[in-house]
C-alpha positions, -999 to +999 in steps of 0.1 A: -363-337-367-329-324-377-298-323-354-286-288-346-249-286-353-227-266-329-199-245-344-164-250-330-130-238-339-105-266-343-088-255-310-122-254-291-131-289-304-097-303-292-102-287-258-137-303-256-122-337-265-094-334-239-119-325-212-140-355-221-110-378-221-098-365-187-133-371-172-135-406-186-099-417-179-089-398-148-118-383-129-144-411-133-120-439-119-108-415-092-144-409-079-152-446-081-122-452-058-134-424-035-168-440-032-153-474-025-131-459+003-160-441+018-182-472+018-155-490+037-160-466+066-194-481+074-228-465+079-237-447+046-266-427+061-243-404+080-212-407+059-204-372+045-174-385+024-197-410+007-224-385-001-198-360-014-182-386-036-216-396-050-225-360-057-191-356-075-198-388-095-232-374-105-216-342-117-189-361-137-214-384-153-237-354-162-207-335-177-197-366-197-232-368-212-232-332-221-197-334-237-206-365-256-236-347-270-216-316-280-190-337-297-216-356-316-232-324-329-199-305-334-193-287-367-156-279-368-150-248-389-116-236-401-110-207-423-073-205-418-066-212-455-093-188-467-091-152-475-076-135-444-089-101-456-126-108-446-138-115-410-153-149-406-158-175-379-125-181-360-109-148-369-087-129-345-098-093-350-080-062-336-102-032-332-097+004-321-125+021-303-135+058-303-110+066-275-081+050-294-080+019-272-071-014-291-086-048-283-083-081-300-111-106-300-116-141-315-150-150-330-159-184-317-190-206-312-214-200-283-199-228-262-163-216-266-171-179-258-152-165-228-148-128-226-120-132-200-100-147-228-113-123-254-133-150-272-167-136-283-197-156-294-207-157-330-241-146-319-229-115-299-237-080-312-201-072-318-194-104-337-225-099-359-213-064-367-178-077-376-187-107-399-179-100-435-160-068-428-125-059-438-095-040-425-101-002-421-139-007-421-158+011-393-185-008-375-212+004-352-222-018-323-252-012-300-241-015-264-261-007-232-247+028-231-255+036-267-236+030-300-199+023-301-178+027-332-148+005-339-122+006-367-109-028-378-071-027-376-061-063-382-076-097-392-057-130-385-066-166-384-037-181-365 
């Protein structure tokens, strides 16, 4: 059985490590203290503070386990020194749609994707259409309302 690697940009990997460090160094000790304080209040059966702290502890421990797994399987990919003329993983791509509206996206791994920050997953239809393309290429992307055409205006890696 082979281990499935998870692609990350260097920035995404650092964010993941920082979250894990914060959970282990700050949040875990804090919730342990909260549990100890709630225990001091007596009867645990009807102690809402105790049950809330235990639930929070369970969430933190679960998140630590998940982050440890992601970090162990991380494959950090950086194309910053590569040819900036071709769209690859980690690229910032500025597109112009059919109405002339410009939008910049960054192609990232599935776990880093966040459309509110214009980070699109490597597996998304638009990223799949963009990979390997160059400036001034026109790409067609199937969307729920049909097919959209985008012109690639700029490719950056920083």
